N, C-alpha and C positions, 0 to 999 in steps of 0.2 A: 332407562335400564334395558328396555326391550331392544333398542337400537344397538346398544353395546353388546348384548347377548347375541344378537343376529350377526354382528361384525365378528365376534369371537368364533361363532360357529362357522362362518364363511372362511375365516383364516384357517381353521382346522381342516375344512374341506379342501382348501388349496394345498395345504401341506400333504394331505393324503394323496391328492392327485399327483404332486411332484414325486412322492415316493413310488407311486405306480409307474410313472414315466421312467424313473431311475431303474426300476426292475425291467421295464420293456426294452431299454436301450441295449444292454448287453445281450439280451435274447435275440434282438434283431441283428446285432453285429456278428453273432456266432454263426449266422446263416450265410455270411458273405464268403466268397472265394478268397484265397490268400491275396491275389492280385488286387481284388476290389478293396480288401481291408487296407492294404498299403496305400492305395489311391485315396481312400477316405481319410486316412491319418494325415497324409500330405495336404489334402484339401482343407481339413480342419485347422491345421497349423497355419496355413496361409490366410484363411478367413479370420482366425483368431488374431493374427498379427495385424491384419487390416483393420479389424474392429478396435484393437488396442490403439492403433495410430489415430483413428478418428476420435476416440474417447480422450486421448491425451491432448488433443487440440480443441477440445470442447469443454466448456465450463461444467464440471461434474464433480460431485462430492467424492471424498476419499472412500466413503462407505460403498458407493456404487462400484468404484474401481476394485476395492477389496473383494466384493462379491463376485465381480467378473473374473478376477484372477483365480479365486477359489473354485468357481465352477469350471473354468478352463482346465485347471489342474486336475479336478475330479474327472472330467471327461477324458482327458489325456490318460489318466490312470486306468480308466475303463478300457480304452482302446489298447493300451499296452498289456493289460492283464489277459486279454483274449487274443492277442496277436499271434499268428502262426510262427513258430520258432524257425527262423530262417537259418540260424547258425547252430551247428551241432558240435562245434569245437570251441575251444577257448579263444575268445576274440583276440587275445594277445598273440595268438598264432595265426589266426585267419586275417587279422588286420594289422597293418604296420603299427608297431608299438608307439611310434612317434605321434600318431593321431590320438592316443589315449593320454598324452601329456598335457593336452590343451583343453580348456573349458570355457564355456560362454559365461560372461559375467553380466549381471543386471544390477544397477545401483538403485537404491530406494531411499526416500525420506518417509519414514513410516510405511504407509501402504502405497505411497505415490511412486510410480516407476519413473526414474529420471533418465538414465542413459544405458547403453549397452557397450560392452567392451570385450576384450580377450584377456586370458590369463593362462598361466601354465604352472606345473608343479615342480618344485625343486626340493630334493631331500639332502640333508646334511647330517651324517651319522644317523641317529634314530628320529630326527625331527623333520617334519614335513611342512613346507611353506607353499603358499600361493603367491605367485609373482605377477605383478602387473605394473602399470604406470602410476606414479604418484597422482597425476591429474585425474585418474579414474576414482581414487579415494577422496580427493579434495582438490578443487581448483578455485583458488580465491578470486582471480580476475573475473571469472564468469559467474561466480556465486554458486558454484556446484559444491554442495556440502551434504552428501548423503550420510545417513547414519547406519546403514547396513548394506550388504550386497548379497546376492543369491548366485550360486553356481549350480551347474548340472553335473551329476555324477552317475556313471553307469553302476548298476547294482546286480547284474547277472553275468556271470562269467561265460554263459553260453548264448545269451540273447541280448544284443546291443540295443534293442528297442526298449528295454527296461532300464529305467533311470529314476533318480530322486533329485528333487530340488533341495539344496542345503543352504540355509540362511546363516550368514556370518556377521555378527555385530562389528562395527568399526570403532566403537568407543566402549570403554568400561570405566565406571566411576569418573566420567567426564574427561578421560584421557584417551588419546588415540591408541588403538591396539596394533596398528601397523608400524613397521619400521621404515624409515627413510634415511637418505644419506645426502651429504653435501661434499663438494671438493673446492679447490681453490677458485673455481669459476662460479660457484654458487650451488643451488639445489640440483640434485640429480633426479631426473624424472623416472625413477624406478622405486618401487616400494614392495615390501613383502609383508604378509600376515601369516602367523603360524597357525596351523590346523592341528587340533587335538585328534589323533587317530581314533581314540576310543569314543569320540562323539560323531564320527562319520556314519552315514547310513549303513545298515547291515549289508554285507556282501559287496561293499564298494570295490570297483575295479578301476584302477588307474595306473599310469606309469609316471615316473618322475626322473628328471635330470638330476645329476649329482656333480660334485667337483671334478670328476673324471671327464665330464663332457666339456669342461672349459679348456682343457689342455689341447694344444695343437699336435702333440705327439710327433714332434720334429718335422712336421709338414709346414711348408711356407704358405701363408695366407696373404694374398696380394689383390691389388685392384683388378677388377674384372672377374674375379672368381664368382661362380654361380652359387646362389643362395636360395633358400626357401623360407617363406614367411607363412606360418600356419595360424589361422585365426578365424574371426567371424566378421568379415567385412559387411557393413550395414546390417549385421545380425544374420547374414545368410549362412546356412549350413545344412547338412543332411538332417532334417527334422524328424525323420523316422528312426535313424540310428544314432542321432545326436553326436555327430562327428564334425569337426572343423573342416575347412577347405584350405588348400595351399596355393599361394601365389609365387611365381618365379621372380627372382630378384638377382641383383649382382652388386658387388662392392663398387661404390662410385667415388670413393675418396681414399687417400693413403691409409691403409689399415695399420693400426698401431699408433697413428698420429691423432691427437685430439683436434677434430675439425674446429677451426676458429677458437681454439683453446677450450672447447667444451668437451665433456666426457663422452662424446659419441662420434661415430663415423657415418658416412652417407651410404644409402642404398639406392639403386635405380630400380623402381618397381611401381606397378600400378596398385595403389592402396586406397582404402576408403575409411570413413568413420566406422568405428566398431573393431578395427584392427589394433587399436591401442593396447599395448601389453602383450602382443603376440611374440613368440620366440623367433629369432632370426637364426637360421641354421645353415650349416655347411656340411655336405657329405664328405667324409674323409676319403682320400684316394686309396689308402690302405685300410680296408675295412676289416673288422674283427666280428665274427659271429654272423648269424643269419640276418637277412634283410628285415625280418620281423622284429629284431631286437633294436635297442637304442644305441648299441655300441658304434654303428657307423657315423653317428651324428656328433658334430661339434657345435656347441651353443656359443655363438659369437656375440649376440646382442639381444636387446629388448626393443622392439619397434615402438616408436613414440608418436611423432607427428610428421606431417609433410613439410618439406622445406620449399619455400618460395621467395620471390623477391618483391619487396614493396613497390619497386619502380616498374614492375611488369604491367604492360598495357593489357587489360583484361580482354579487349576486343581484338588486338593485333597479335598478341603473344600467347602461345600455349603454356600451360603449367610446366615447370621444370621436370616434374615426375620424379623428384628426389625426396628421400625421407631420412629422418634421423633415427639411428639405432644406437642406443646407449650400450657401451661395452659391458658384456655380461660378467666380467670379473668383479663388478661391484657387489655381486651376490655373495661373495666370500666375506665382505664387510657386513652386509645386511643380515647374514645368517650366523654371524660369529656368536658363540655362546656368551651370555652375560649382557 
C-alpha cells in the first residue's frame, strides 16, 4: 500500500508540474517580438510534422499518437491565441478569396493518422459540401479505409492565424455518409460529403464555389489553356496562416472529350501526393468583380492522380508529368437534392 500511495503522490506531483509548465509557456511567448513569434510557430509546425512522420513509421500505440496530436493541438492553440494580429481587415478582402475555398484533409482510422489530401467547398442553394477524391475517403486496392477525416477552418475574419480543426465522420449507422458517382466507364474518382453549417466552429470563415463557377460564360476552353491547381502537395502549405499553395498547369488533352472514354481530361503540371482532391481552375478572360472575389474563376475539374505509362523505363525515361482531372460538372449530379 505504501508503494501505491507513493506512486499516486508522484503522479499528482507530475500533474502539478505540467500545469505549471502550461502556465509558463504563454508567459514566455508573450515576451517574443512579432517576427520571433512567427518564426517559432513555423519551426514548431515543421518539428511537429517531422516527429509525426517518425512516429508513423515506428511501432507505437494509438494512445501515444492520440496524446501527441492532442498536445500538438494544444500548443498550436496557445501559439495562435497570443499571435500578434497581422491582419486588420477581412481576409476575404486582403487575401484572394480562392485561397479560402480549399482546405487540408487528414484521414484517420480512430486516432491513427493515415494520409493527407486536399479538398474544397462547393455550395448548392443553401447546402454546403466538401469535395475531394473518392480514393481519399476509401481506396479498396490499397486497403485505405479511414472512418473519419479532419479539415482546417479559419475562425477569425481578421486574423488568418486563428483556426479550428473540424472532425467529420465518414460513416453513420454503418453506411457511408459521402456521395459518389459512376458513369458508363465505371466509378468516378470524385466524392462529396455534406457539411452541416450549424455544426461548424463558431466564426468559421470560408469561400465556396457554386454552379455559376462551372459555366464557361461563352468563352472557349481549349488545349494549352493556363490552369491553376490549389492544394497541399506533400502536405506543404503556409502553416502560420493555414493557406494552400498554387501550382501552374495547362490543359493537355482535348477539353470536353473524355480521355480514353473516362470522365476526365489531362493536365500538364508538376504535382505530388497530397494534391488529390484539389480544384483545377481557369481564370476567365472576361472577369467580373474584384480579383479578391471568386467571380473570375471557372472550376474545370478535380485533380486526381498522375498519369504514367507502365512501359516507361524508370531509368531512361522521365515521368510524363501528366495528371487526371475529373470534369467538375459531376458535382451537379453529386449535390442534386434527394
